[in-house]
C-alpha positions in Angstrom: 1.7 18.9 -30.8 -1.1 21.5 -31.2 -3.7 18.9 -30.3 -1.7 17.9 -27.2 -1.4 21.6 -26.1 -5.1 22.3 -26.7 -6.1 19.2 -24.7 -3.7 20.1 -21.9 -5.1 23.6 -21.7 -8.7 22.3 -21.6 -7.7 19.8 -18.9 -6.0 22.4 -16.8 -9.0 24.8 -17.0 -11.8 22.3 -16.7 -10.3 20.1 -14.0 -10.8 22.8 -11.4 -13.4 25.2 -12.7 -16.9 23.7 -12.2 -17.5 23.0 -15.9 -16.4 19.3 -16.1 -13.0 18.4 -17.6 -14.2 14.9 -18.6 -17.2 16.4 -20.5 -15.2 19.0 -22.3 -12.4 16.5 -23.2 -15.0 14.0 -24.6 -16.6 16.7 -26.8 -13.2 18.2 -27.8 -11.7 14.9 -28.8 -14.8 14.1 -30.9 -14.7 17.5 -32.6 -11.0 17.2 -33.3 -11.4 13.7 -34.5 -8.4 12.7 -32.4 -6.7 9.6 -34.0 -5.6 6.9 -31.5 -3.1 5.9 -34.1 -1.5 9.3 -34.1 -0.6 9.3 -30.4 -1.2 7.2 -27.3 -4.4 8.6 -25.6 -3.9 6.5 -22.4 -0.3 7.8 -22.1 -1.5 11.4 -22.6 -4.3 11.1 -20.0 -1.7 10.0 -17.5 0.6 13.0 -18.0 -2.3 15.5 -18.2 -3.8 14.2 -14.9 -0.3 14.3 -13.3 0.1 17.9 -14.3 -3.2 19.0 -12.7 -2.4 16.8 -9.6 0.8 18.8 -9.3 -1.1 22.1 -9.2 -3.2 20.8 -6.3 -0.1 19.7 -4.4 1.4 23.2 -4.8 -1.7 25.2 -3.8 -2.7 22.9 -0.9 0.8 21.9 0.3 0.2 23.2 3.8 -3.0 21.3 4.4 -1.6 18.2 2.9 1.5 18.3 5.1 -0.7 18.9 8.2 -2.8 15.9 7.3 0.2 13.7 6.8 2.1 14.8 9.9 -0.4 16.1 12.5 -4.1 15.5 11.8 -4.4 11.9 10.7 -8.2 12.2 11.1 -8.3 14.1 7.8 -6.6 11.1 6.1 -9.3 8.8 7.5 -12.0 11.1 6.2 -10.4 11.3 2.8 -10.3 7.5 2.7 -14.1 7.4 3.6 -14.8 10.0 0.9 -12.9 7.9 -1.7 -14.9 4.7 -1.2 -18.0 5.7 -3.2 -15.9 6.6 -6.3 -14.2 3.3 -6.1 -17.5 1.5 -5.9 -18.9 3.5 -8.8 -15.9 2.8 -11.0 -16.1 -0.9 -10.3 -19.8 -1.0 -11.1 -19.3 0.8 -14.3 -16.5 -1.6 -15.3 -18.4 -4.9 -14.6 -21.6 -3.6 -16.2 -19.9 -2.2 -19.3 -21.4 1.2 -18.3 -18.0 2.8 -18.8 -19.0 3.2 -22.5 -21.2 6.1 -21.3 -18.0 8.0 -20.3 -17.1 8.4 -24.0 -20.5 9.7 -25.1 -20.8 13.4 -26.2 -24.6 13.2 -25.8 -24.3 12.1 -22.2 -21.7 14.9 -21.6 -24.1 17.5 -23.0 -27.0 16.3 -20.8 -24.9 16.2 -17.7 -23.5 19.7 -18.4 -27.1 20.9 -18.0 -27.3 19.1 -14.7 -24.0 20.7 -13.5 -25.4 24.2 -14.5 -28.5 23.5 -12.5 -26.5 22.4 -9.4 -24.4 25.6 -9.6 -27.5 27.8 -9.8 -29.2 26.0 -6.9 -26.1 26.5 -4.7 -27.0 30.2 -4.6 -30.1 29.4 -2.5 -28.0 27.6 0.2 -27.6 29.1 3.7 -24.1 30.2 4.4 -22.4 28.3 7.2 -19.0 28.5 9.0 -18.0 24.9 9.7 -14.3 24.4 8.9 -13.0 21.5 6.8 -11.1 19.8 9.7 -14.4 19.4 11.7 -16.1 17.3 9.0 -17.8 14.2 10.4 -17.5 10.8 8.7 -21.0 10.9 7.3 -20.4 14.3 5.7 -17.2 12.9 4.2 -19.3 9.9 2.9 -21.9 12.1 1.2 -19.2 14.3 -0.3 -17.6 11.1 -1.6 -21.0 10.2 -3.2 -21.0 13.6 -4.9 -17.5 12.9 -6.2 -18.6 9.5 -7.5 -21.5 11.1 -9.3 -18.9 13.3 -11.2 -17.5 10.2 -12.9 -20.2 10.9 -15.5 -18.8 13.2 -18.3 -20.3 16.6 -17.9 -20.8 16.4 -14.1 -18.2 18.7 -12.6 -16.3 17.1 -9.7 -15.4 20.4 -8.2 -18.9 21.9 -8.7 -20.8 18.9 -7.3 -18.5 18.4 -4.3 -18.3 22.1 -3.3 -22.0 22.6 -3.7 -22.7 19.4 -1.7 -20.3 20.6 1.0 -22.2 23.9 1.4 -25.5 21.9 1.5 -24.0 19.8 4.3 -23.1 22.8 6.4 -19.5 23.6 5.4 -18.4 27.1 4.7 -17.5 28.0 1.1 -13.8 27.8 1.8 -14.0 24.6 3.8 -16.1 22.9 1.1 -13.5 23.9 -1.5 -10.6 22.8 0.6 -12.0 19.3 1.3 -13.1 19.0 -2.3 -9.6 19.5 -3.6 -8.0 17.4 -0.9 -10.4 14.6 -2.0 -9.2 15.1 -5.6 -5.7 13.9 -4.7 -6.6 10.2 -4.1 -9.2 10.5 -6.9 -6.6 11.7 -9.5 -4.0 9.2 -8.2 -6.6 6.5 -8.7 -7.3 7.7 -12.2 -3.6 7.7 -13.0 -3.2 4.2 -11.6 -6.1 2.9 -13.8 -4.6 4.6 -16.8 -1.2 3.1 -16.0 -2.9 -0.3 -15.8 -4.4 0.1 -19.2 -1.0 1.3 -20.5 0.7 -1.8 -19.2 -2.1 -4.1 -20.5 -1.8 -2.6 -24.0 1.9 -2.4 -24.1 2.2 -5.3 -26.5 0.0 -3.5 -29.0 1.8 -0.2 -29.1 5.5 -0.2 -28.2 6.3 3.1 -29.8 4.7 5.5 -27.3 5.0 9.2 -27.5 8.2 11.4 -27.5 9.2 12.3 -24.0 9.4 16.0 -24.8 5.8 16.0 -25.9 4.6 14.3 -22.7 6.6 16.7 -20.6 5.1 19.6 -22.6 1.6 18.3 -22.0 2.3 17.9 -18.3 3.8 21.4 -17.9 0.9 23.1 -19.7 -1.8 21.2 -17.7 0.1 22.1 -14.5 0.5 25.8 -15.3 -3.0 26.3 -16.5 -4.4 24.1 -13.7 -2.6 26.2 -11.1 -4.0 29.5 -12.5 -7.5 28.0 -12.8 -7.4 26.8 -9.2 -6.3 30.1 -7.9 -9.0 31.9 -9.9 -11.7 29.5 -8.7 -10.8 30.0 -5.0 -11.1 33.8 -5.4 -14.5 33.4 -7.1 -15.7 31.0 -4.3 -14.7 33.6 -1.7 -16.8 36.2 -3.5 -19.8 33.8 -3.9 -19.7 33.7 -7.7 -19.5 30.0 -8.3 -22.9 30.2 -10.1 -21.4 32.3 -12.9 -20.1 29.1 -14.5 -23.6 27.7 -14.8 -24.3 29.8 -17.9 -21.2 28.3 -19.6 -22.4 24.8 -18.8 -25.9 25.5 -20.1 -24.5 27.0 -23.4 -22.0 24.1 -24.0 -24.6 21.5 -23.0 -27.3 22.8 -25.3 -24.7 23.1 -28.2 -23.6 19.5 -27.7 -27.2 18.1 -27.5 -28.2 20.0 -30.7 -25.0 18.9 -32.4 -25.6 15.2 -31.5 -29.3 15.5 -32.6 -28.2 16.9 -35.9 -25.8 14.1 -36.5 -28.6 11.6 -35.6 -30.8 13.1 -38.3 
């Protein structure tokens, strides 16, 4: 139970703060020596992602309702922005490149890249373009930034928000579109995990206790909601680059750790 709670807390914090949830979970699972025989990792991934998805739906409920009922153009732009991630996921699958997603060393290197992106964002000129005025080509490039974040250690929120500012969006607009993009992205991840779960159902019929799954989902939702609210406040104050130093510290630690293991 303590491993599930810890992984849920990390998922809730790192899913939204620009420090890469995938990178931290890869490193943490390796450090904890998480045993696949002890509990179903695929099942746990599904509920943790569902919890963080719930926090987005709560915080951005007004924008989502408007997109579904009034401004269908936003839905089209979200579809455009989702295509690059789908292409990247398929390419990784057919080339067996998805093995990189489980490498702590790759996560460490990519965390340094994330830190650099966050620091460079401070040099961007502030703009005032709202998120509902995004063009299709801006949506496409934001989708490419999201696809890049498939690599562990590359922060999805950090890369997309910084890219949005570079494309001329205001800080708040870049954050809003970034997290609206996260809805289909997380739904896609949940769908993939469900597919793996169904495919492996014959190998592991036991599954995890429902109360443990609900606990993990609740913890990731609550921590995710608090993290998202905190991030939005820091974006308004122009302090996104503060997280760069954490990325540098963790990235260097992981690289040195992996180098020591190699020796």
